[in-house]
C-alpha positions as CSV (number, residue, x, y, z in Angstrom):
1,M,75.4,67.2,80.7
2,P,72.6,69.4,82.1
3,V,73.6,73.1,82.5
4,S,73.2,72.9,86.3
5,A,75.6,69.9,86.5
6,S,78.0,71.7,84.2
7,I,78.1,74.8,86.3
8,L,78.6,72.8,89.5
9,A,81.4,70.8,88.0
10,A,83.1,73.9,86.5
11,S,82.7,75.9,89.9
12,A,84.3,73.0,91.8
13,A,87.3,73.0,89.4
14,L,87.6,76.8,90.1
15,Q,87.3,76.4,93.9
16,S,91.1,76.3,94.8
17,D,91.8,79.4,92.5
18,L,88.9,81.3,94.1
19,V,90.1,80.5,97.6
20,A,93.6,81.7,96.8
21,L,92.2,85.0,95.3
22,R,90.0,85.5,98.3
23,R,92.8,84.9,100.7
24,A,95.2,87.2,98.8
25,L,92.6,90.0,99.0
26,H,92.0,89.3,102.7
27,A,95.7,89.7,103.5
28,R,96.0,93.1,101.8
29,P,92.6,94.8,102.5
30,E,91.8,98.3,101.3
31,A,89.1,100.7,102.5
32,G,86.9,103.4,101.1
33,F,86.6,104.3,97.4
34,A,90.3,103.9,96.4
35,L,91.2,100.3,96.2
36,P,94.1,100.2,93.6
37,H,95.5,96.8,94.6
38,T,92.1,95.1,94.7
39,Q,91.2,96.6,91.4
40,R,94.5,95.2,89.8
41,A,94.0,91.8,91.5
42,V,90.5,91.4,90.0
43,L,91.5,92.7,86.6
44,S,94.4,90.3,86.5
45,A,92.1,87.4,87.5
46,M,89.7,88.2,84.7
47,A,92.3,89.1,82.1
48,S,92.0,85.9,80.0
49,L,88.1,86.4,79.6
50,D,86.7,88.2,76.7
51,L,85.0,90.9,78.6
52,E,84.4,94.6,77.9
53,A,85.9,96.1,81.1
54,T,85.8,99.6,82.3
55,S,88.0,100.6,85.2
56,G,87.2,103.6,87.5
57,P,90.0,106.2,88.2
58,H,92.4,106.2,91.1
59,D,90.0,107.7,93.5
60,F,87.0,105.5,92.6
61,T,88.4,102.1,91.6
62,S,85.3,100.3,90.3
63,I,85.2,97.7,87.6
64,V,82.2,97.2,85.3
65,A,82.8,94.2,83.1
66,V,80.3,93.1,80.4
67,L,79.9,89.6,78.9
68,R,78.2,89.9,75.5
69,G,76.4,86.8,74.6
70,A,76.3,85.1,71.1
71,R,72.8,86.6,70.4
72,P,71.0,89.8,71.5
73,G,68.7,89.8,74.4
74,P,68.2,91.1,78.0
75,S,70.9,92.2,80.3
76,V,71.3,91.0,84.0
77,L,73.6,92.5,86.5
78,L,75.7,90.6,89.2
79,R,77.3,92.6,92.0
80,A,80.2,92.3,94.5
81,D,81.5,94.9,96.9
82,M,85.2,95.1,97.2
83,D,86.2,97.3,100.1
84,A,87.3,96.4,103.6
85,L,86.6,97.9,107.0
86,R,88.6,100.1,109.4
87,V,88.9,97.2,111.9
88,T,92.1,95.7,113.3
89,E,91.9,92.0,112.8
90,E,92.0,89.5,115.7
91,T,91.3,86.2,113.9
92,G,94.9,84.8,114.0
93,L,94.4,83.4,110.5
94,P,97.4,82.5,108.5
95,F,96.3,84.9,105.8
96,S,95.2,87.7,108.3
97,S,95.4,91.4,107.2
98,Q,98.8,92.6,106.8
99,T,97.6,96.2,106.8
100,P,97.3,97.7,110.4
101,G,93.8,98.9,111.1
102,L,92.1,97.4,108.1
103,M,90.3,94.0,107.8
104,H,87.9,92.3,105.5
105,A,85.5,91.9,108.4
106,C,82.3,91.9,106.3
107,G,83.1,89.2,103.8
108,H,83.5,91.5,100.7
109,D,86.8,89.5,99.8
110,L,84.5,86.4,99.4
111,H,82.0,88.4,97.3
112,T,84.7,89.7,95.0
113,A,86.3,86.3,94.5
114,A,82.8,84.7,93.8
115,L,81.9,87.3,91.2
116,V,85.2,86.6,89.5
117,G,84.3,83.0,89.5
118,A,80.8,83.8,88.1
119,A,82.5,85.8,85.2
120,K,84.6,82.6,84.4
121,L,81.8,80.3,84.5
122,L,79.5,82.4,82.3
123,S,82.3,83.1,79.8
124,A,82.3,79.3,79.2
125,H,78.6,79.5,78.3
126,R,78.8,82.6,76.0
127,D,77.4,80.6,73.1
128,E,74.2,79.8,75.1
129,I,73.7,83.5,76.1
130,A,71.2,85.7,74.3
131,G,71.9,89.1,76.0
132,S,74.5,90.4,78.4
133,V,75.7,89.9,81.9
134,V,77.1,92.9,83.6
135,F,79.6,92.2,86.4
136,M,79.8,95.2,88.9
137,F,82.6,95.4,91.3
138,E,81.8,98.2,93.8
139,P,84.2,100.2,95.9
140,G,83.3,102.1,99.0
141,E,80.2,100.1,100.0
142,E,81.1,100.7,103.8
143,A,81.9,104.3,103.1
144,G,78.6,105.6,101.9
145,G,78.3,103.3,98.7
146,G,79.6,103.4,95.3
147,A,76.5,101.8,93.9
148,Q,74.8,105.2,93.4
149,R,77.7,106.7,91.5
150,L,77.8,103.6,89.3
151,I,74.0,104.0,88.5
152,E,74.6,107.6,87.7
153,E,77.3,106.6,85.3
154,G,75.0,104.3,83.6
155,V,75.8,100.8,84.9
156,L,72.0,99.9,84.8
157,S,71.5,100.8,81.2
158,D,69.3,98.1,79.6
159,V,69.6,95.9,82.8
160,E,66.3,94.0,83.5
161,A,67.3,92.1,86.7
162,A,70.0,92.3,89.2
163,Y,71.3,90.0,91.9
164,G,73.9,90.0,94.9
165,I,74.9,87.5,97.4
166,H,76.2,88.6,100.9
167,V,77.8,86.1,103.4
168,L,76.6,86.1,107.0
169,P,76.9,83.8,110.0
170,G,74.8,80.7,109.4
171,Q,74.9,77.1,108.4
172,S,77.7,77.0,105.8
173,G,76.4,76.7,102.2
174,V,72.7,77.5,102.9
175,F,71.1,80.3,100.9
176,T,68.3,82.5,102.1
177,T,66.2,85.5,101.0
178,R,62.6,86.8,101.2
179,P,60.3,88.9,99.2
180,G,60.0,92.7,100.0
181,S,62.1,94.3,102.7
182,V,65.1,92.1,103.2
183,M,67.6,94.7,104.8
184,A,66.9,97.9,106.7
185,G,67.6,101.3,105.4
186,A,70.4,103.2,107.3
187,S,70.4,106.7,108.5
188,S,72.7,108.8,110.9
189,L,72.0,111.2,113.5
190,T,74.5,113.8,114.9
191,V,73.7,116.2,117.8
192,R,75.9,119.0,119.0
193,V,74.7,120.1,122.4
194,L,76.0,123.7,122.9
195,G,76.4,125.1,126.5
196,R,79.1,127.4,128.1
197,S,82.3,125.9,129.5
198,G,83.5,126.3,133.1
199,H,85.5,124.8,136.0
200,G,84.3,121.3,137.1
201,S,84.1,122.5,140.7
202,R,81.7,125.3,139.8
203,P,79.0,124.0,137.5
204,H,76.5,126.6,138.5
205,Q,78.7,129.1,136.9
206,A,78.6,127.2,133.5
207,V,76.0,125.8,131.2
208,D,76.8,122.1,131.3
209,P,76.0,120.4,128.0
210,V,76.8,116.8,129.3
211,P,73.8,116.2,131.4
212,A,71.6,117.5,128.5
213,A,73.4,115.1,126.1
214,A,72.9,112.2,128.6
215,Q,69.2,112.9,128.7
216,I,68.9,113.1,124.9
217,I,70.7,109.6,124.7
218,S,68.1,108.1,127.1
219,A,65.3,109.8,125.4
220,L,66.3,108.6,121.9
221,H,66.4,105.0,123.0
222,T,63.0,105.4,124.7
223,Y,61.5,107.3,121.8
224,V,61.8,104.6,119.1
225,T,60.0,102.0,121.4
226,R,57.2,104.3,121.8
227,R,56.8,105.9,118.5
228,F,56.9,102.9,116.1
229,P,54.9,99.7,115.9
230,V,56.8,96.6,116.6
231,F,55.7,95.3,113.1
232,D,57.6,98.1,111.4
233,P,60.6,98.2,113.8
234,V,63.1,101.0,114.1
235,V,66.6,100.3,115.6
236,L,68.5,103.3,117.2
237,S,71.9,102.9,118.7
238,V,73.9,105.8,120.1
239,T,77.4,104.7,119.3
240,K,79.5,107.9,119.8
241,M,79.8,110.4,122.6
242,Q,82.4,113.2,123.0
243,A,82.8,116.0,125.5
244,S,85.6,117.5,127.5
245,E,89.2,116.5,126.8
246,I,90.2,116.8,130.5
247,I,88.4,115.6,133.7
248,N,88.1,118.8,135.5
249,A,86.6,121.0,132.8
250,I,83.0,121.5,131.8
251,P,83.1,121.7,127.9
252,D,81.4,124.2,125.7
253,E,79.8,121.4,123.8
254,A,79.1,117.6,123.9
255,T,78.5,115.7,120.7
256,L,76.7,112.3,120.2
257,G,76.2,110.2,117.2
258,A,73.7,107.4,116.4
259,T,73.0,104.9,113.8
260,I,69.3,104.2,113.0
261,R,67.8,101.4,111.0
262,A,64.3,101.3,109.6
263,L,62.2,99.1,107.4
264,S,60.1,101.7,105.7
265,A,60.5,105.1,104.1
266,E,57.5,106.3,106.1
267,S,59.5,105.7,109.4
268,V,62.5,107.5,108.0
269,D,60.3,110.6,107.3
270,I,59.0,110.6,110.8
271,L,62.6,110.3,112.2
272,A,63.9,113.1,110.1
273,R,61.1,115.4,111.3
274,E,60.9,114.5,114.9
275,L,64.5,113.7,116.2
276,P,65.7,117.4,115.8
277,S,62.7,118.6,117.9
278,L,63.3,116.1,120.6
279,A,67.0,116.9,120.9
280,D,66.3,120.7,120.9
281,G,63.6,120.5,123.4
282,I,65.7,118.6,125.9
283,A,68.7,120.8,125.3
284,S,66.6,123.9,125.9
285,A,65.4,122.5,129.3
286,F,69.0,122.5,130.5
287,G,69.6,126.0,129.1
288,C,71.6,124.6,126.1
289,R,71.1,124.6,122.4
290,A,71.1,121.6,120.0
291,E,72.4,121.5,116.4
292,T,71.1,118.3,114.8
293,E,71.9,116.7,111.5
294,F,69.9,113.7,110.2
295,R,71.2,112.0,107.1
296,S,69.7,109.1,105.1
297,V,72.7,106.9,104.1
298,Y,70.9,104.0,102.4
299,P,67.2,103.2,101.6
300,V,65.6,99.9,102.6
301,T,66.8,97.1,100.5
302,T,63.7,95.8,98.9
303,N,63.6,92.5,96.9
304,D,61.2,92.2,94.0
305,P,58.7,89.5,95.1
306,K,58.8,87.6,91.8
307,A,62.6,87.9,91.7
308,A,63.0,86.6,95.1
309,A,60.8,83.6,94.5
310,H,62.6,83.0,91.2
311,A,66.0,83.1,93.0
312,L,64.8,80.5,95.7
313,T,63.6,78.3,92.8
314,V,66.8,78.6,90.8
315,L,69.1,77.9,93.8
316,G,66.8,75.0,95.0
317,D,67.1,73.4,91.6
318,L,70.9,73.9,91.6
319,F,71.8,72.8,95.1
320,G,68.8,71.0,96.4
321,T,65.9,72.4,98.5
322,E,67.7,71.5,101.8
323,R,70.1,74.3,101.1
324,V,67.6,77.0,100.4
325,V,65.7,78.4,103.2
326,P,63.1,81.3,103.0
327,L,64.2,84.1,105.4
328,E,61.6,84.8,108.0
329,H,62.5,88.3,109.0
330,P,64.5,91.2,107.4
331,V,68.0,91.9,108.5
332,M,68.4,95.1,110.3
333,A,71.8,95.9,108.8
334,S,71.9,98.0,105.7
335,E,73.2,97.7,102.1
336,S,74.2,100.0,99.1
337,F,72.8,97.4,96.7
338,S,69.4,98.9,97.9
339,A,70.1,101.7,95.3
340,V,70.2,99.1,92.5
341,L,67.0,97.4,93.6
342,N,65.2,100.8,93.7
343,E,66.0,101.0,89.8
344,V,65.5,97.4,88.6
345,P,63.7,94.2,89.9
346,G,66.1,91.8,91.6
347,A,67.0,90.1,94.8
348,F,69.6,90.2,97.5
349,I,70.5,86.7,98.9
350,F,72.3,85.7,102.0
351,L,74.8,82.7,102.2
352,G,75.7,81.1,105.5
353,T,79.6,80.8,106.0
354,T,80.1,79.7,109.5
355,P,83.1,77.4,109.6
356,D,82.9,73.9,110.9
357,G,83.2,73.7,114.7
358,I,81.6,77.1,115.4
359,D,77.9,77.4,116.4
360,P,76.3,79.7,113.9
361,D,74.2,81.2,116.7
362,A,77.3,82.1,118.6
363,A,79.5,83.1,115.7
364,E,81.1,86.6,115.6
365,M,78.9,88.9,113.3
366,N,80.2,90.7,110.3
367,H,82.2,93.9,111.2
368,S,83.7,92.1,114.4
369,P,87.5,91.9,114.3
370,R,87.2,88.2,115.0
371,A,84.8,87.4,112.2
372,V,85.7,84.4,110.2
373,F,84.1,83.0,107.0
374,D,84.2,79.6,105.5
375,D,85.6,80.1,102.0
376,S,84.8,76.5,101.1
377,V,81.5,78.0,99.8
378,L,83.2,80.0,97.0
379,G,82.6,77.7,94.2
380,D,78.9,77.4,95.1
381,Q,78.6,81.2,95.6
382,A,80.1,81.6,92.0
383,A,77.8,78.9,90.6
384,A,74.8,80.5,92.3
385,L,75.4,83.9,90.7
386,A,76.1,82.2,87.3
387,A,72.9,80.2,87.5
388,L,70.8,83.3,88.4
389,A,72.3,85.2,85.4
390,L,71.7,82.2,83.0
391,S,68.1,82.0,84.2
392,H,67.5,85.3,82.4
393,V,69.7,85.1,79.4
394,R,70.3,81.5,78.5
395,R,68.8,80.4,75.1
396,P,69.8,76.7,74.4
């Protein structure tokens, strides 16, 4: 039996187990870097496999498991993120979150289950592997990213290629990616506008920071449309605004926060340099002062062009070209896997998971409390990861 047919047959046999694992993780989500239940569940699911597994400590519950092939050769890394979001679930699913205020709203439960499946599939092909496969289970992707810490701990030692798959709304079972920029870099902006408090009835005796903050918000949204070309877009959204605790008092300060997405390092450099000046200039015009913090969270996720083309070919051969579609434009969300792709060539791939009966174009996006994912793709997701790894390390 050809290896592709063997992988697909084996992944179909794993499907029910992977769905059960995914739904158990979904019902008991954990957020941040400390995911003890998730770590135990993953280790238990892989306990029968002959892997060299290293578990992170209680405050950073990573798992790095290595499958050593029968012969020496290159190493390839496959990655899944494990953490949930601080979102209250509203899906009404029978396996909905049992933890108030937490939900697997981004599909990381599918990523984790699929990578467990890939480990099982590849373990069955150990004798054909010349090299190693590294399975990287990352905590805290939503909390600033565990990938960088794992890199600093040496997870990429001798790794020559890396792949990850992320679920998104879209036709279920269809894979897509592109060369170059595939996801935006993320930055955050916090501005404290400092004035002088007073009674709401006598604003002339105070220095009101609220009008200054309002003008800064308006200017920020205008700034990005006038400063950056449409072919190198920047998306800025002010998502947080805080001022007085009571309605009849002018506060000493008003604070706003924004998330910023950009597709080039050059744009990030401009933002870091110019946004503080913009905020301070407007605050000064109102007699206030601005304290600004600009922080780069994730770099742009950049696919190696050859690796992206290779991934499309491998997946097209495995599933048929009708299920593999080149991605036309980058996605303006951001990813900690960007840190991995800054160090080694590889590709980040999207997989459509909109359930039957829902229009993919109208489906709730990741991070929504009503986001739902079709976990019937899990066997194919595991097979895709396994096939990508074998394309680098298989020696018949």
